[in-house]
C-alpha positions as CSV (number, residue, x, y, z in Angstrom):
1,X,-15.8,15.9,6.5
2,X,-12.4,15.4,8.4
3,X,-10.9,12.0,7.9
4,X,-8.4,10.7,10.5
5,X,-4.8,10.5,9.0
6,X,-4.6,6.9,10.1
7,X,-7.3,5.8,7.7
8,X,-5.8,7.8,5.0
9,X,-2.4,6.2,5.6
10,X,-4.1,2.7,5.6
11,X,-5.7,3.6,2.3
12,X,-2.4,4.9,0.6
13,X,-0.6,1.7,2.1
14,X,-3.3,-0.4,0.4
15,X,-2.3,1.2,-2.8
16,X,1.5,0.9,-2.0
17,X,1.1,-2.9,-1.2
18,X,-1.2,-3.4,-4.2
19,X,1.3,-2.0,-6.3
20,X,4.2,-4.0,-4.9
21,X,2.2,-7.4,-5.4
22,X,1.3,-6.3,-8.9
23,X,4.9,-5.4,-9.8
24,X,6.1,-8.8,-8.3
25,X,3.6,-10.6,-10.6
26,X,4.6,-8.4,-13.5
27,X,8.2,-9.4,-13.1
28,X,7.3,-13.2,-12.6
29,X,5.1,-13.0,-15.7
30,X,7.3,-10.7,-17.8
31,X,4.7,-8.2,-18.2
32,X,7.0,-5.5,-19.5
33,X,4.6,-2.6,-20.2
34,X,3.2,-2.4,-16.6
35,X,6.6,-2.2,-14.9
36,X,7.5,1.4,-15.4
37,X,4.0,3.1,-14.4
38,X,3.9,0.9,-11.4
39,X,7.3,1.8,-10.1
40,X,6.1,5.5,-10.2
41,X,3.0,4.6,-8.2
42,X,5.3,2.7,-5.7
43,X,7.7,5.7,-5.2
44,X,4.5,8.1,-4.6
45,X,2.6,5.8,-2.2
46,X,5.6,4.9,-0.4
47,X,6.9,8.5,0.2
48,X,3.2,9.4,1.1
49,X,2.8,6.9,3.7
50,X,6.0,7.1,5.4
51,X,5.7,11.0,5.5
52,X,2.5,10.4,7.4
53,X,4.1,8.1,9.7
54,X,6.8,10.5,10.5
55,X,4.3,13.3,11.1
56,X,2.4,11.1,13.5
57,X,5.2,9.9,15.2
58,X,6.3,13.5,16.0
59,X,3.0,14.4,17.0
60,X,2.7,11.6,19.2
61,X,5.9,12.2,20.9
62,X,5.0,15.7,21.7
63,X,1.5,14.9,23.0
64,X,2.3,11.7,24.7
65,X,-0.4,9.8,22.7
66,X,1.2,6.6,21.8
67,X,-2.1,5.1,21.0
68,X,-2.3,7.0,17.8
69,X,0.9,5.1,16.6
70,X,-0.7,1.9,17.5
71,X,-3.9,2.8,15.5
72,X,-1.6,3.8,12.7
73,X,0.1,0.5,12.7
74,X,-3.3,-1.3,12.6
75,X,-4.5,0.8,9.8
76,X,-1.5,0.2,7.8
77,X,-1.3,-3.3,8.4
78,X,-4.8,-3.8,7.6
79,X,-4.5,-1.8,4.1
80,X,-1.4,-3.7,3.5
81,X,-3.0,-7.2,3.7
82,X,-6.2,-6.1,1.9
83,X,-3.7,-4.5,-1.1
84,X,-2.0,-7.7,-1.4
85,X,-5.0,-9.7,-1.5
86,X,-6.6,-7.6,-4.0
87,X,-3.5,-7.6,-6.3
88,X,-3.2,-11.2,-6.3
89,X,-6.8,-11.7,-7.4
90,X,-6.9,-9.0,-9.8
91,X,-3.7,-10.0,-11.5
92,X,-4.7,-13.7,-11.8
93,X,-8.2,-12.6,-13.0
94,X,-6.8,-10.1,-15.7
95,X,-3.1,-10.9,-16.6
96,X,-2.6,-14.7,-16.2
97,X,-2.8,-16.7,-19.3
98,X,-5.7,-19.2,-19.5
99,X,-3.3,-22.1,-19.1
100,X,-2.6,-21.2,-15.4
101,X,-6.4,-20.6,-14.4
């Protein structure tokens, strides 16, 4: 099974934005125990997605297929918006005190 790199980049960016949104909520609600592991998830996801974008950009430049970059941007944008929404929902559901619900 050959999965297009654009879809993989979108999935990785989902994880990246999910982790960023969770980290922001952890800082706001002082969840100290989750800050360190999420920082490492952030580093891995960001390095992975931007490496994939760099490879796709070089490939698009050498093959004159600029459409691939638009598709990459669409997949990454969709993954990011879904990741942020999922993080807000899950953090509110599992980590917010009852007084805020």
